[in-house]
Biopython code that builds the backbone (N, CA, C, O; Angstrom):
import numpy as np
from Bio.PDB.StructureBuilder import StructureBuilder

atoms = [
    (1, "MET", "N", (-53.850, -13.247, 69.260)),
    (1, "MET", "CA", (-54.967, -12.748, 68.472)),
    (1, "MET", "C", (-55.562, -13.893, 67.665)),
    (1, "MET", "O", (-54.831, -14.677, 67.060)),
    (2, "ASN", "N", (-56.878, -13.986, 67.656)),
    (2, "ASN", "CA", (-57.581, -15.031, 66.928)),
    (2, "ASN", "C", (-57.640, -14.664, 65.449)),
    (2, "ASN", "O", (-58.001, -13.537, 65.109)),
    (3, "GLN", "N", (-57.291, -15.598, 64.565)),
    (3, "GLN", "CA", (-57.283, -15.341, 63.125)),
    (3, "GLN", "C", (-58.575, -15.790, 62.440)),
    (3, "GLN", "O", (-58.707, -15.655, 61.224)),
    (4, "GLU", "N", (-59.533, -16.325, 63.214)),
    (4, "GLU", "CA", (-60.792, -16.761, 62.620)),
    (4, "GLU", "C", (-61.527, -15.562, 62.041)),
    (4, "GLU", "O", (-61.564, -14.494, 62.653)),
    (5, "LYS", "N", (-62.111, -15.738, 60.862)),
    (5, "LYS", "CA", (-62.799, -14.649, 60.165)),
    (5, "LYS", "C", (-64.315, -14.839, 60.236)),
    (5, "LYS", "O", (-64.814, -15.963, 60.273)),
    (6, "CYS", "N", (-65.012, -13.750, 60.253)),
    (6, "CYS", "CA", (-66.469, -13.736, 60.299)),
    (6, "CYS", "C", (-67.039, -13.946, 58.894)),
    (6, "CYS", "O", (-66.587, -13.296, 57.951)),
    (7, "PRO", "N", (-68.028, -14.843, 58.733)),
    (7, "PRO", "CA", (-68.615, -15.089, 57.426)),
    (7, "PRO", "C", (-69.881, -14.263, 57.157)),
    (7, "PRO", "O", (-70.543, -14.466, 56.139)),
    (8, "CYS", "N", (-70.220, -13.343, 58.055)),
    (8, "CYS", "CA", (-71.547, -12.717, 58.011)),
    (8, "CYS", "C", (-71.683, -11.520, 57.080)),
    (8, "CYS", "O", (-72.805, -11.111, 56.783)),
    (9, "CYS", "N", (-70.591, -10.952, 56.614)),
    (9, "CYS", "CA", (-70.671, -9.833, 55.668)),
    (9, "CYS", "C", (-69.401, -9.827, 54.827)),
    (9, "CYS", "O", (-68.467, -10.574, 55.119)),
    (10, "PRO", "N", (-69.351, -9.006, 53.798)),
    (10, "PRO", "CA", (-68.180, -8.990, 52.905)),
    (10, "PRO", "C", (-66.884, -8.523, 53.560)),
    (10, "PRO", "O", (-65.812, -8.727, 52.991)),
    (11, "ASN", "N", (-66.948, -7.903, 54.740)),
    (11, "ASN", "CA", (-65.729, -7.420, 55.399)),
    (11, "ASN", "C", (-64.848, -8.546, 55.923)),
    (11, "ASN", "O", (-63.630, -8.384, 56.004)),
    (12, "HIS", "N", (-65.444, -9.694, 56.284)),
    (12, "HIS", "CA", (-64.713, -10.841, 56.823)),
    (12, "HIS", "C", (-63.754, -10.433, 57.945)),
    (12, "HIS", "O", (-62.572, -10.775, 57.922)),
    (13, "CYS", "N", (-64.283, -9.702, 58.920)),
    (13, "CYS", "CA", (-63.493, -9.209, 60.050)),
    (13, "CYS", "C", (-62.956, -10.373, 60.879)),
    (13, "CYS", "O", (-63.532, -11.460, 60.908)),
    (14, "SER", "N", (-61.850, -10.115, 61.543)),
    (14, "SER", "CA", (-61.346, -11.043, 62.548)),
    (14, "SER", "C", (-62.366, -11.065, 63.682)),
    (14, "SER", "O", (-62.982, -10.039, 63.974)),
    (15, "ILE", "N", (-62.555, -12.217, 64.323)),
    (15, "ILE", "CA", (-63.548, -12.250, 65.400)),
    (15, "ILE", "C", (-63.117, -11.412, 66.597)),
    (15, "ILE", "O", (-63.929, -11.142, 67.482)),
    (16, "ASP", "N", (-61.870, -11.002, 66.641)),
    (16, "ASP", "CA", (-61.414, -10.105, 67.702)),
    (16, "ASP", "C", (-61.784, -8.649, 67.424)),
    (16, "ASP", "O", (-61.740, -7.819, 68.331)),
    (17, "HIS", "N", (-62.148, -8.330, 66.182)),
    (17, "HIS", "CA", (-62.463, -6.955, 65.789)),
    (17, "HIS", "C", (-63.701, -6.932, 64.899)),
    (17, "HIS", "O", (-63.643, -6.452, 63.767)),
    (18, "LEU", "N", (-64.805, -7.440, 65.397)),
    (18, "LEU", "CA", (-66.047, -7.479, 64.622)),
    (18, "LEU", "C", (-66.602, -6.070, 64.457)),
    (18, "LEU", "O", (-66.571, -5.265, 65.387)),
    (19, "SER", "N", (-67.115, -5.782, 63.253)),
    (19, "SER", "CA", (-67.593, -4.429, 63.002)),
    (19, "SER", "C", (-69.095, -4.363, 62.712)),
    (19, "SER", "O", (-69.635, -3.271, 62.534)),
    (20, "CYS", "N", (-69.769, -5.498, 62.663)),
    (20, "CYS", "CA", (-71.207, -5.434, 62.389)),
    (20, "CYS", "C", (-71.979, -6.269, 63.414)),
    (20, "CYS", "O", (-71.451, -7.208, 64.009)),
    (21, "GLY", "N", (-73.221, -5.898, 63.592)),
    (21, "GLY", "CA", (-74.090, -6.605, 64.524)),
    (21, "GLY", "C", (-74.289, -8.062, 64.165)),
    (21, "GLY", "O", (-74.397, -8.915, 65.046)),
    (22, "ARG", "N", (-74.339, -8.353, 62.862)),
    (22, "ARG", "CA", (-74.517, -9.750, 62.439)),
    (22, "ARG", "C", (-73.358, -10.608, 62.898)),
    (22, "ARG", "O", (-73.559, -11.739, 63.340)),
    (23, "GLY", "N", (-72.139, -10.081, 62.799)),
    (23, "GLY", "CA", (-70.964, -10.824, 63.244)),
    (23, "GLY", "C", (-70.977, -11.030, 64.745)),
    (23, "GLY", "O", (-70.683, -12.122, 65.230)),
    (24, "MET", "N", (-71.318, -9.980, 65.483)),
    (24, "MET", "CA", (-71.377, -10.098, 66.941)),
    (24, "MET", "C", (-72.443, -11.102, 67.351)),
    (24, "MET", "O", (-72.243, -11.896, 68.270)),
    (25, "GLU", "N", (-73.575, -11.058, 66.660)),
    (25, "GLU", "CA", (-74.651, -12.003, 66.949)),
    (25, "GLU", "C", (-74.213, -13.422, 66.635)),
    (25, "GLU", "O", (-74.458, -14.340, 67.418)),
    (26, "HIS", "N", (-73.562, -13.604, 65.489)),
    (26, "HIS", "CA", (-73.126, -14.929, 65.044)),
    (26, "HIS", "C", (-72.164, -15.568, 66.056)),
    (26, "HIS", "O", (-72.262, -16.763, 66.335)),
    (27, "PHE", "N", (-71.244, -14.777, 66.598)),
    (27, "PHE", "CA", (-70.260, -15.301, 67.527)),
    (27, "PHE", "C", (-70.668, -15.146, 68.985)),
    (27, "PHE", "O", (-69.875, -15.430, 69.882)),
    (28, "GLY", "N", (-71.900, -14.697, 69.232)),
    (28, "GLY", "CA", (-72.398, -14.582, 70.601)),
    (28, "GLY", "C", (-71.747, -13.470, 71.396)),
    (28, "GLY", "O", (-71.729, -13.503, 72.626)),
    (29, "LYS", "N", (-71.208, -12.477, 70.684)),
    (29, "LYS", "CA", (-70.609, -11.334, 71.366)),
    (29, "LYS", "C", (-71.627, -10.207, 71.340)),
    (29, "LYS", "O", (-72.355, -10.034, 70.363)),
    (30, "GLN", "N", (-71.669, -9.451, 72.412)),
    (30, "GLN", "CA", (-72.642, -8.375, 72.472)),
    (30, "GLN", "C", (-71.981, -7.113, 72.982)),
    (30, "GLN", "O", (-71.047, -7.150, 73.784)),
    (31, "ASN", "N", (-72.493, -5.993, 72.493)),
    (31, "ASN", "CA", (-72.155, -4.707, 73.073)),
    (31, "ASN", "C", (-73.478, -4.017, 73.386)),
    (31, "ASN", "O", (-74.540, -4.580, 73.122)),
    (32, "ASN", "N", (-73.437, -2.858, 73.921)),
    (32, "ASN", "CA", (-74.669, -2.183, 74.326)),
    (32, "ASN", "C", (-75.629, -1.962, 73.170)),
    (32, "ASN", "O", (-76.844, -2.005, 73.361)),
    (33, "ASP", "N", (-75.099, -1.721, 71.960)),
    (33, "ASP", "CA", (-75.968, -1.484, 70.811)),
    (33, "ASP", "C", (-76.616, -2.754, 70.301)),
    (33, "ASP", "O", (-77.676, -2.694, 69.678)),
    (34, "ASN", "N", (-76.001, -3.914, 70.551)),
    (34, "ASN", "CA", (-76.479, -5.171, 70.002)),
    (34, "ASN", "C", (-77.201, -6.025, 71.038)),
    (34, "ASN", "O", (-77.736, -7.081, 70.700)),
    (35, "GLU", "N", (-77.225, -5.590, 72.279)),
    (35, "GLU", "CA", (-77.816, -6.381, 73.342)),
    (35, "GLU", "C", (-79.337, -6.433, 73.188)),
    (35, "GLU", "O", (-79.975, -5.390, 73.044)),
    (36, "PRO", "N", (-79.927, -7.632, 73.218)),
    (36, "PRO", "CA", (-81.381, -7.725, 73.103)),
    (36, "PRO", "C", (-82.049, -7.002, 74.269)),
    (36, "PRO", "O", (-81.594, -7.066, 75.411)),
    (37, "LYS", "N", (-83.135, -6.320, 73.947)),
    (37, "LYS", "CA", (-83.836, -5.555, 74.970)),
    (37, "LYS", "C", (-85.070, -6.289, 75.492)),
    (37, "LYS", "O", (-85.690, -5.848, 76.460)),
    (38, "SER", "N", (-85.427, -7.394, 74.863)),
    (38, "SER", "CA", (-86.593, -8.154, 75.308)),
    (38, "SER", "C", (-86.393, -9.630, 74.965)),
    (38, "SER", "O", (-85.504, -9.986, 74.191)),
    (39, "SER", "N", (-87.226, -10.475, 75.549)),
    (39, "SER", "CA", (-87.133, -11.904, 75.232)),
    (39, "SER", "C", (-87.490, -12.139, 73.771)),
    (39, "SER", "O", (-86.954, -13.055, 73.147)),
    (40, "GLY", "N", (-88.391, -11.325, 73.212)),
    (40, "GLY", "CA", (-88.742, -11.452, 71.793)),
    (40, "GLY", "C", (-87.546, -11.186, 70.906)),
    (40, "GLY", "O", (-87.327, -11.898, 69.926)),
    (41, "GLU", "N", (-86.761, -10.158, 71.242)),
    (41, "GLU", "CA", (-85.559, -9.866, 70.460)),
    (41, "GLU", "C", (-84.537, -10.985, 70.585)),
    (41, "GLU", "O", (-83.839, -11.305, 69.623)),
    (42, "GLN", "N", (-84.449, -11.579, 71.765)),
    (42, "GLN", "CA", (-83.517, -12.699, 71.948)),
    (42, "GLN", "C", (-83.947, -13.890, 71.093)),
    (42, "GLN", "O", (-83.102, -14.572, 70.512)),
    (43, "VAL", "N", (-85.249, -14.145, 71.012)),
    (43, "VAL", "CA", (-85.753, -15.247, 70.186)),
    (43, "VAL", "C", (-85.412, -15.003, 68.722)),
    (43, "VAL", "O", (-84.988, -15.922, 68.021)),
    (44, "ILE", "N", (-85.595, -13.768, 68.256)),
    (44, "ILE", "CA", (-85.262, -13.447, 66.862)),
    (44, "ILE", "C", (-83.768, -13.658, 66.614)),
    (44, "ILE", "O", (-83.387, -14.210, 65.582)),
    (45, "MET", "N", (-82.927, -13.228, 67.543)),
    (45, "MET", "CA", (-81.487, -13.452, 67.392)),
    (45, "MET", "C", (-81.172, -14.939, 67.324)),
    (45, "MET", "O", (-80.345, -15.361, 66.516)),
    (46, "ASP", "N", (-81.823, -15.738, 68.167)),
    (46, "ASP", "CA", (-81.600, -17.186, 68.168)),
    (46, "ASP", "C", (-82.063, -17.812, 66.855)),
    (46, "ASP", "O", (-81.385, -18.688, 66.317)),
    (47, "LEU", "N", (-83.210, -17.373, 66.333)),
    (47, "LEU", "CA", (-83.701, -17.889, 65.059)),
    (47, "LEU", "C", (-82.739, -17.540, 63.926)),
    (47, "LEU", "O", (-82.489, -18.364, 63.046)),
    (48, "ARG", "N", (-82.202, -16.327, 63.948)),
    (48, "ARG", "CA", (-81.235, -15.932, 62.920)),
    (48, "ARG", "C", (-79.976, -16.781, 62.994)),
    (48, "ARG", "O", (-79.451, -17.199, 61.962)),
    (49, "LYS", "N", (-79.487, -17.042, 64.197)),
    (49, "LYS", "CA", (-78.296, -17.885, 64.357)),
    (49, "LYS", "C", (-78.550, -19.273, 63.791)),
    (49, "LYS", "O", (-77.723, -19.820, 63.061)),
    (50, "CYS", "N", (-79.709, -19.838, 64.135)),
    (50, "CYS", "CA", (-80.033, -21.186, 63.646)),
    (50, "CYS", "C", (-80.170, -21.189, 62.129)),
    (50, "CYS", "O", (-79.666, -22.089, 61.458)),
    (51, "GLY", "N", (-80.853, -20.182, 61.589)),
    (51, "GLY", "CA", (-81.009, -20.094, 60.140)),
    (51, "GLY", "C", (-79.677, -19.963, 59.441)),
    (51, "GLY", "O", (-79.444, -20.600, 58.414)),
    (52, "HIS", "N", (-78.804, -19.145, 59.985)),
    (52, "HIS", "CA", (-77.478, -18.954, 59.402)),
    (52, "HIS", "C", (-76.688, -20.259, 59.437)),
    (52, "HIS", "O", (-76.063, -20.646, 58.450)),
    (53, "LEU", "N", (-76.725, -20.922, 60.573)),
    (53, "LEU", "CA", (-76.024, -22.194, 60.726)),
    (53, "LEU", "C", (-76.524, -23.213, 59.703)),
    (53, "LEU", "O", (-75.721, -23.864, 59.035)),
    (54, "LEU", "N", (-77.837, -23.354, 59.577)),
    (54, "LEU", "CA", (-78.397, -24.331, 58.652)),
    (54, "LEU", "C", (-78.124, -23.962, 57.194)),
    (54, "LEU", "O", (-77.852, -24.837, 56.371)),
    (55, "HIS", "N", (-78.196, -22.685, 56.879)),
    (55, "HIS", "CA", (-77.987, -22.239, 55.505)),
    (55, "HIS", "C", (-76.541, -22.452, 55.045)),
    (55, "HIS", "O", (-76.300, -22.869, 53.912)),
    (56, "HIS", "N", (-75.593, -22.168, 55.921)),
    (56, "HIS", "CA", (-74.184, -22.214, 55.530)),
    (56, "HIS", "C", (-73.480, -23.522, 55.860)),
    (56, "HIS", "O", (-72.290, -23.671, 55.581)),
    (57, "ASN", "N", (-74.196, -24.465, 56.449)),
    (57, "ASN", "CA", (-73.594, -25.754, 56.804)),
    (57, "ASN", "C", (-74.493, -26.887, 56.332)),
    (57, "ASN", "O", (-74.993, -27.686, 57.125)),
    (58, "LYS", "N", (-74.681, -26.932, 55.035)),
    (58, "LYS", "CA", (-75.591, -27.930, 54.453)),
    (58, "LYS", "C", (-75.118, -29.361, 54.701)),
    (58, "LYS", "O", (-75.904, -30.300, 54.573)),
    (59, "GLU", "N", (-73.847, -29.540, 55.052)),
    (59, "GLU", "CA", (-73.318, -30.879, 55.314)),
    (59, "GLU", "C", (-73.596, -31.352, 56.735)),
    (59, "GLU", "O", (-73.215, -32.465, 57.100)),
    (60, "LEU", "N", (-74.261, -30.515, 57.550)),
    (60, "LEU", "CA", (-74.583, -30.921, 58.929)),
    (60, "LEU", "C", (-75.425, -32.191, 58.931)),
    (60, "LEU", "O", (-76.300, -32.372, 58.084)),
    (61, "ASP", "N", (-75.156, -33.040, 59.862)),
    (61, "ASP", "CA", (-75.948, -34.258, 60.040)),
    (61, "ASP", "C", (-77.222, -33.879, 60.797)),
    (61, "ASP", "O", (-77.186, -33.652, 62.006)),
    (62, "THR", "N", (-78.345, -33.811, 60.083)),
    (62, "THR", "CA", (-79.591, -33.362, 60.716)),
    (62, "THR", "C", (-80.072, -34.335, 61.786)),
    (62, "THR", "O", (-80.699, -33.916, 62.759)),
    (63, "ASN", "N", (-79.794, -35.613, 61.625)),
    (63, "ASN", "CA", (-80.173, -36.565, 62.670)),
    (63, "ASN", "C", (-79.427, -36.264, 63.966)),
    (63, "ASN", "O", (-79.997, -36.328, 65.055)),
    (64, "GLU", "N", (-78.139, -35.934, 63.832)),
    (64, "GLU", "CA", (-77.341, -35.566, 65.003)),
    (64, "GLU", "C", (-77.882, -34.286, 65.638)),
    (64, "GLU", "O", (-78.025, -34.192, 66.857)),
    (65, "LEU", "N", (-78.176, -33.315, 64.798)),
    (65, "LEU", "CA", (-78.695, -32.036, 65.279)),
    (65, "LEU", "C", (-80.021, -32.211, 66.021)),
    (65, "LEU", "O", (-80.213, -31.653, 67.101)),
    (66, "LEU", "N", (-80.919, -32.978, 65.440)),
    (66, "LEU", "CA", (-82.245, -33.167, 66.036)),
    (66, "LEU", "C", (-82.232, -34.135, 67.211)),
    (66, "LEU", "O", (-83.205, -34.202, 67.963)),
    (67, "SER", "N", (-81.152, -34.883, 67.383)),
    (67, "SER", "CA", (-81.075, -35.841, 68.488)),
    (67, "SER", "C", (-81.054, -35.145, 69.854)),
    (67, "SER", "O", (-81.238, -35.790, 70.886)),
    (68, "HIS", "N", (-80.833, -33.839, 69.854)),
    (68, "HIS", "CA", (-80.813, -33.080, 71.105)),
    (68, "HIS", "C", (-82.218, -32.804, 71.632)),
    (68, "HIS", "O", (-82.380, -32.314, 72.750)),
    (69, "PHE", "N", (-83.233, -33.118, 70.829)),
    (69, "PHE", "CA", (-84.626, -32.865, 71.198)),
    (69, "PHE", "C", (-85.383, -34.170, 71.392)),
    (69, "PHE", "O", (-85.113, -35.167, 70.722)),
    (70, "SER", "N", (-86.330, -34.149, 72.315)),
    (70, "SER", "CA", (-87.238, -35.286, 72.447)),
    (70, "SER", "C", (-88.289, -35.175, 71.341)),
    (70, "SER", "O", (-88.404, -34.137, 70.690)),
    (71, "GLU", "N", (-89.043, -36.234, 71.133)),
    (71, "GLU", "CA", (-90.105, -36.217, 70.122)),
    (71, "GLU", "C", (-91.135, -35.137, 70.453)),
    (71, "GLU", "O", (-91.629, -34.446, 69.561)),
    (72, "GLU", "N", (-91.452, -34.997, 71.733)),
    (72, "GLU", "CA", (-92.405, -33.966, 72.169)),
    (72, "GLU", "C", (-91.861, -32.560, 71.876)),
    (72, "GLU", "O", (-92.603, -31.689, 71.421)),
    (73, "GLU", "N", (-90.576, -32.345, 72.135)),
    (73, "GLU", "CA", (-89.967, -31.041, 71.865)),
    (73, "GLU", "C", (-89.956, -30.738, 70.366)),
    (73, "GLU", "O", (-90.193, -29.601, 69.959)),
    (74, "LEU", "N", (-89.682, -31.755, 69.547)),
    (74, "LEU", "CA", (-89.706, -31.560, 68.099)),
    (74, "LEU", "C", (-91.107, -31.169, 67.627)),
    (74, "LEU", "O", (-91.260, -30.288, 66.780)),
    (75, "ASN", "N", (-92.130, -31.830, 68.179)),
    (75, "ASN", "CA", (-93.506, -31.489, 67.811)),
    (75, "ASN", "C", (-93.855, -30.073, 68.244)),
    (75, "ASN", "O", (-94.501, -29.339, 67.497)),
    (76, "GLN", "N", (-93.435, -29.682, 69.441)),
    (76, "GLN", "CA", (-93.690, -28.319, 69.928)),
    (76, "GLN", "C", (-92.973, -27.287, 69.056)),
    (76, "GLN", "O", (-93.546, -26.260, 68.695)),
    (77, "LEU", "N", (-91.729, -27.570, 68.726)),
    (77, "LEU", "CA", (-90.964, -26.651, 67.891)),
    (77, "LEU", "C", (-91.617, -26.507, 66.522)),
    (77, "LEU", "O", (-91.724, -25.402, 65.989)),
    (78, "HIS", "N", (-92.047, -27.615, 65.965)),
    (78, "HIS", "CA", (-92.730, -27.578, 64.663)),
    (78, "HIS", "C", (-93.996, -26.717, 64.744)),
    (78, "HIS", "O", (-94.231, -25.882, 63.870)),
    (79, "GLU", "N", (-94.799, -26.911, 65.771)),
    (79, "GLU", "CA", (-96.022, -26.114, 65.934)),
    (79, "GLU", "C", (-95.713, -24.630, 66.058)),
    (79, "GLU", "O", (-96.375, -23.799, 65.435)),
    (80, "LEU", "N", (-94.712, -24.297, 66.858)),
    (80, "LEU", "CA", (-94.356, -22.893, 67.067)),
    (80, "LEU", "C", (-93.822, -22.253, 65.791)),
    (80, "LEU", "O", (-94.214, -21.137, 65.450)),
    (81, "LEU", "N", (-92.940, -22.937, 65.090)),
    (81, "LEU", "CA", (-92.393, -22.381, 63.859)),
    (81, "LEU", "C", (-93.456, -22.293, 62.771)),
    (81, "LEU", "O", (-93.410, -21.396, 61.929)),
    (82, "SER", "N", (-94.418, -23.223, 62.782)),
    (82, "SER", "CA", (-95.514, -23.179, 61.807)),
    (82, "SER", "C", (-96.362, -21.932, 61.988)),
    (82, "SER", "O", (-96.903, -21.405, 61.016)),
    (83, "LYS", "N", (-96.484, -21.453, 63.224)),
    (83, "LYS", "CA", (-97.241, -20.219, 63.467)),
    (83, "LYS", "C", (-96.616, -19.047, 62.723)),
    (83, "LYS", "O", (-97.320, -18.155, 62.251)),
    (84, "ILE", "N", (-95.300, -19.055, 62.623)),
    (84, "ILE", "CA", (-94.627, -17.968, 61.911)),
    (84, "ILE", "C", (-94.820, -18.112, 60.407)),
    (84, "ILE", "O", (-95.322, -17.195, 59.757)),
    (85, "HIS", "N", (-94.429, -19.245, 59.854)),
    (85, "HIS", "CA", (-94.447, -19.348, 58.389)),
    (85, "HIS", "C", (-95.840, -19.473, 57.817)),
    (85, "HIS", "O", (-96.017, -19.234, 56.622)),
    (86, "ASN", "N", (-96.838, -19.834, 58.602)),
    (86, "ASN", "CA", (-98.219, -19.869, 58.108)),
    (86, "ASN", "C", (-98.872, -18.492, 58.133)),
    (86, "ASN", "O", (-99.928, -18.298, 57.531)),
    (87, "ASN", "N", (-98.255, -17.534, 58.822)),
    (87, "ASN", "CA", (-98.850, -16.205, 58.948)),
    (87, "ASN", "C", (-98.048, -15.116, 58.245)),
    (87, "ASN", "O", (-98.328, -13.929, 58.413)),
    (88, "ILE", "N", (-97.062, -15.511, 57.467)),
    (88, "ILE", "CA", (-96.271, -14.509, 56.733)),
    (88, "ILE", "C", (-96.824, -14.384, 55.342)),
    (88, "ILE", "O", (-96.314, -13.597, 54.544)),
]
sb = StructureBuilder()
sb.init_structure("model")
sb.init_model(0)
sb.init_chain("A")
sb.init_seg("    ")
for serial, (resi, resn, name, xyz) in enumerate(atoms, 1):
    if name == "N":
        sb.init_residue(resn, " ", resi, " ")
    sb.init_atom(name, np.array(xyz, "f"), 0.0, 1.0, " ", f" {name:<3s}", serial, name[0])
structure = sb.get_structure()
């Protein structure tokens, strides 16, 4: 049995017995109730995972993280994310 605990809610469930959708999403586990029904829902889940990772891991090396993208991909990502935060 895995003893790792979920950081997504106050229950701190074992990852073997997750009880909330946020925990299942965080660890990439899905059940029928949590399964994305569209590509839009999958994008939202991915954005939440990234936001959670960045929020709770402030010590991450951002240069290392961004090294996975080309300059063109970084510019595209910036443009796409700007569409969201400029329209909220």
